[in-house]
N, C-alpha and C positions, 0 to 999 in steps of 0.2 A: 787465628793465630796460635799459637804456643811460644811461651817462652822459655830459656831455657839460660840459669843462675848457677854455676860451680862456684859452691863458698869455701875457697879453700882455708880462711884464715875469716877470724868474727871481725864483723866493722860491730860498729855503735850504734846503738839502740839508735837513737837520730837518723842517723845514714839506711838502715832498713825501714823505718818510717819513709824515709821520703821516695826508698825506692817503690814502700806498698800504693805511696797515694798515687804515685808515678802511672802503675796499676791501675789501680781499679781507674784511672779516667781516661782507658784505652777501650774502647767505643764493640773491638773486633776479637779481644781478648777473650779467647776462648779455657787457657792453661798456665797455669806459670809449676814449670818446675824447680825446686831449686833440689842442687846436689851435696849435702852438705857432708864435711870433712870430717866429722864430730856429732857426738850426741847433743854438746855446748849447743853448736853453730844451731841447731837447726831448734833447739829451746828459743832460744833467743829470737828468732822469726818465730815464731808461734808468740810470740808473748806482747811482742810489739800487732803482731797479725790481732790477736785477741782486743788488746789498744788500739788498735783505729776503726775498731766496730764495725767494717765492712761486710755484713755476714754475705756480700756474693761475693766478692771476694773471694774470700775464706772456704768458700766452696768451688774458687778456679784454684786452689794454690795448692801444689801437691809434693811431695819431700820423698828422697832416696837419698839413702848410704852411699858413701864417694866413692868406697872403694867396692861394696856391690855394684854399681855402675861401674867401674872401670872394667873389673870379671866379663860385666856381660857387654858390654861396646866391644871390649877383645873376642868376646867370643865370635858376636855380629860380624866385626869384622873380617876376618880369618871365613868365616861358613862365606859372608859374599868372597873371599879374593877368592876359596874353592868354588863357588860357582860360578865362578867369572870364568876362570879357568877352565872348567870342564865345558865353559861355551863357548870357549876359542876369543877371550875375550883380552887377554894378557897382553897389560900395556895398551890398553886404548885409551 
């Protein structure tokens, strides 16, 4: 299982710790991807993760810049639509 967290606004450290605690209890979790609107949000989550002390969870957490993510997903959506159109799947 992969979890995706889109972080447009910074939450409190206690909220991030609660989120991380919940993920640490999931045995079928392979990755948590935090898509962050800015570096401050990412640094806050990383700090909470270090304080949390779960090295296993640390290896399962990844980060992406929100603007880059949006560019990538938009490109992927456009490519998917083009492929669907080529395959005659428009309106399916």
